[in-house]
N, C-alpha and C positions, 0 to 999 in steps of 0.2 A: 731644731732641724738638722744639725751635726749629724745626729745620729742615723736619721731619718736619711739622711745623704749618704752616709756609709751601706745602711744598710740596701738602698735600692745601687748603690754601686758597684760592691762586690755581687748582689744578687745578680745585678744585670752582666756582669763579666764572666759570672757562671753560666749564664743561659749563654751567651756569646763565644764560649771556649765550647761548650758542648754542641752547638750548632757546626760549630768549624770541624769539630772532629768529628761528627755524623753523617753531615750532609756533604755530598760531593759538590765541589766547585765545579769553574769553567776549566775544563780540564785542558786546553789547549792555553793558556798563559800558565797554569801551573804546572805544566809540564816545559813552558819556557821558563820559569821561575827557578825549577831543578837543574834545568841546562844550562842556564846561564851562571848558576852560582858554581856548578862543577866546571863550567870552563875559565872562570877565570881563576881558580884554583891550579887547574892544570896549566893552562898557557903562560898565565900570569897576567899582570894588567895589559903590559905595553902590545902583547900579541892577541889582547882579546878580541878586540872589533878587527873585521875582517871583510874584504869586498864579496867573499862567498859564503860567509856565515850571516843569518839573520838576528838582530838584534835593534828594535827599535827604541832601546831606552837610552838617555844618557848615564853617566858612570857612578853617580852617587848610589845609587838604589842597587848596582850592581856589588856595590865592597857592602852592603847588607847581607845579597844573597849569597855571597862569597864566605861570610861567617856565618851564615846558617848551613849553608852546604858542609863546611867545616865540620859544624857537630851535628847534623845527622850523620856523615860519613863516621863520623867518630863513634858513635852509638849504633851503626850500620841498622837502620831503621828502613822499615819498606815503604814501598811507595804510599801508602795513607799517612802512613806515621810523618813522612815528607810532605806533604801537601799538607797537613794540620801544621807543622811548625814553619810552613812558608806562610799561612796565614795571620800566625798569629801577630807580625809586626803592623800588621792593619788593624784586629782587635784591639791591642793595646793603645794604639792612635784614637781610638775611639774612643776609649775609657781617658783617656790623658785631655782630649776635647771635653767631654762631660766636665771633668775637673774643674778645666780652664772656663766653662760657661758658668759652672757655682762659683767659681773663686771671682771673676770678674763681674758678675751680676750682684753678686751679693755686695762687693763695696762700693759700687753705684745704687743700688736699688733694695738693699736688705736682702738678708738670707733664705726670707720666704719665697722673693722673687727670682734668686739665684738657683734653690733648690726646684723650684720650677721648671723655669727653661731648662735645668740639665736634663732634669728626666724628661723634659720634652723632646730635647736631642736623642737621648741615649734610646727611648721608644722609639722613634722615625724608624718604619719598616725598611725603608730604603736604605741605611747605614747599616743596616742589622745584614739585610740581606747582600749588598755588596762588598761586606768586609767579610764575613762572616761564615756566609754559604758561599759567594761568588769567588772569593779570594781575592777582590781586587787592592788596590792601595792608593784608592783616593785621599783616605783618610790621613795617610801618609804623607801626603802632597799637602794636605789640609792644615794639618798641625802645624805647619812651618810657616805659610801663608798666614793664619789665623794671628800667630804668636809675631810675627812682623808686621801685621798691620797694626796689634796694640801696641807696639814700639812705635811706628809710625806716628800713631795717635797721641801717644807721650811723647813725640818729638826729638826720639832717640833716633835719628835717623840712621846711625851707621850702622846700628843694630838690624835695624830694619833691613835695611841694602844688601848684608851679610845674610841672613835668614833668608831673603829671596833668591839669592844668588843660590845658595842650597836649596830651595823648592824648583828653581830653573834647573837644575841638576838630579833632581827627583823625578820629575814627568816635563816634558816641553809645554804641557798647558797651562804651567807657571807664568809661561810668556804671557801671556792674557791680559795679566794684571799690570805689563807694564807700565800703562798710561796712566795709570793712579799715581804710580812713583814718581813719575816723571812729573806730574802737574803737583803733589805734593813739594817734592824737593826745589824745585824750581820755583814755587810759591815762598820760598823760603828767601829768596835774593840773596845769598848768602854765597859768595863766590868760594869761602872754606869749606862750606857744607856741603855744596855742589860736587866741587873736585874731590873732596873725600868719600862721598860716597859712589863715586865713580871710580877711582883709583882702588878703595878699598876692596868694593864691587866684585871689580874685576880681578882684582890679586884671588881673593879665594874663590872666584868663580875657575880661575887658571890653575889655583893650586890644586883643589881637587881633580881636576880631570888630569894634571902633567904626569902622573903614573900611566893613564892609558895613550898616551900619546905614542903614533907608532914608531917615532924617532927614535924611541930607543930601541928598538928592533933591527933599524937600520942603520945606527949609526952607535959609535960609545964615546965615552968620555965627555970634555967640556964640549962638543961640537953638537952630542945627543941632547943634552939639557937646553943649548941655544937653540935646536931644530925643534924641540917639544915646547919651547914657548909659543912659537906660530899658531895662531888659533883656526888656521883655514880647516883643518882634518875637523874640528869641532863643529865648526861652523856649518860645514858640509853636513855632519850628521843629522843636526837639527833641521836643514833646508830636506835632506832624504827624508828625515821621519814626517816634515810637515808635510811632505808632496806625497806620501802615500796616500793607501788606502783612497784611491782616484776614483769613491763614490759619493754619490747623492746626500748619502750616510750609511755608517755601519752599524745595524742595531739600535741606534739611537731613537728613544722618542719623542722625536722635534718633528717640525713642519712637513719634513720632508719624509719621514716615516707613516706620518699621517696621510700623505697623500700617496702611499703604497711607491715609494722610490727606496726602500730600501736594498743595496746592495746594487744597485742602478746605475753602470759607470756614467762619466760625467764627460766621457768622450763625445756623446750625443750633442754638447753644447758646442763643441768645439773651442774657440779662442772666445767667446763670451763666457766660457767657465770662469776664466782668471779675470776677466772685466768686474761680472758679479761678485767674485770673492773679493776683490778689492774695494767694490763698494759697499759690500756688508762690513767689511773690517772698520772703512770711515765712517760709515755710519753709526758703528759701535764706539768710538772713540771720539764720535764729534758728540753723541750723546751722553758718554760716561763725561764729558767734558763740561756739556750743559751744568749735568746733575753737580760737578764738582764746583763749579764756578758759582751756580746759581742757588745753592742752600747752604745755609748761613751757619748751622750746626755743624760743628765739627766732627765727631763721630759720623754723622748721618751721612755728610758728605764723603767721607773716605769708603763707607761702607756701602751705600746705595749706588757710588758710581761704579765701586766695583760688582755690584751685584747686576747691574742692568749691563755692563760688557761682556759678564760672563752667562747670563739669561740671554741677551740677545743673539752673540755668536752661536749658544748652543742650538736657539731656536732656528735659525735663519744661515748660517753656514755651512758651508759643506761639509764633506768629510768630517764630521762628527763619530763617535763612536766611543 
């Protein structure tokens, strides 16, 4: 089984690399990856975010793009090679997830089941297309969330919280799973655990974001550091990102896509747009909470509640893309 897994792993890795190299990705996002990586290396982190510059991603993945840009610039690669390099983080994370599934399931249900489940994931056309062809980074977010949830299941709450903080700094969509972390950590009824998760989670969140604070370019020395600790700029960044794409759906195959409302403005709903959005979020959290507190099996309650929240919001929430 181990040999079969290794053969499958490297075969599927080669297939993904070939697809990434020879298939054209989503040009708009790939152009953004290249532009953001170049910008952070030119302007530095503190001047990266600007009111007159579009970037709807939080800081952590900008670090990754900056490193990739340094590499592609050093080698003087053409645009097609740059696109290929920018696809690699997601491709590699796909393979990390395959390995994680194999290791985790093998420990619980044996290597045969581990092999089967890992190959089913790795052959999923959605993940292959999304990472290797389209060049999207959902797998980068997913690997952090999966490891975080496994740590949550093992009751390593601090590690789980730190990984979750990093996940939220990769893509704002990570915030959708916040209720599950709240349910699980509060259920410990341990004040020290709860306080530790809040403080350390906030600390790692701010530490990784600190270099991007505009305070560094607005002042200097000790006061720049003090002003940089103010999280309002980052909160505003998330709110701006979450409020953008003011459409029923943007190319998401959900209920509104099925109803022909792709790229249809929410302005038609007026104030009801906010009311409906709030109601959908409340229903998603309530449903996730019901599953969490109703299901007895520890693994099931964590993953099923998370699955329900993500699935419900993807299907019924506005602005999905």
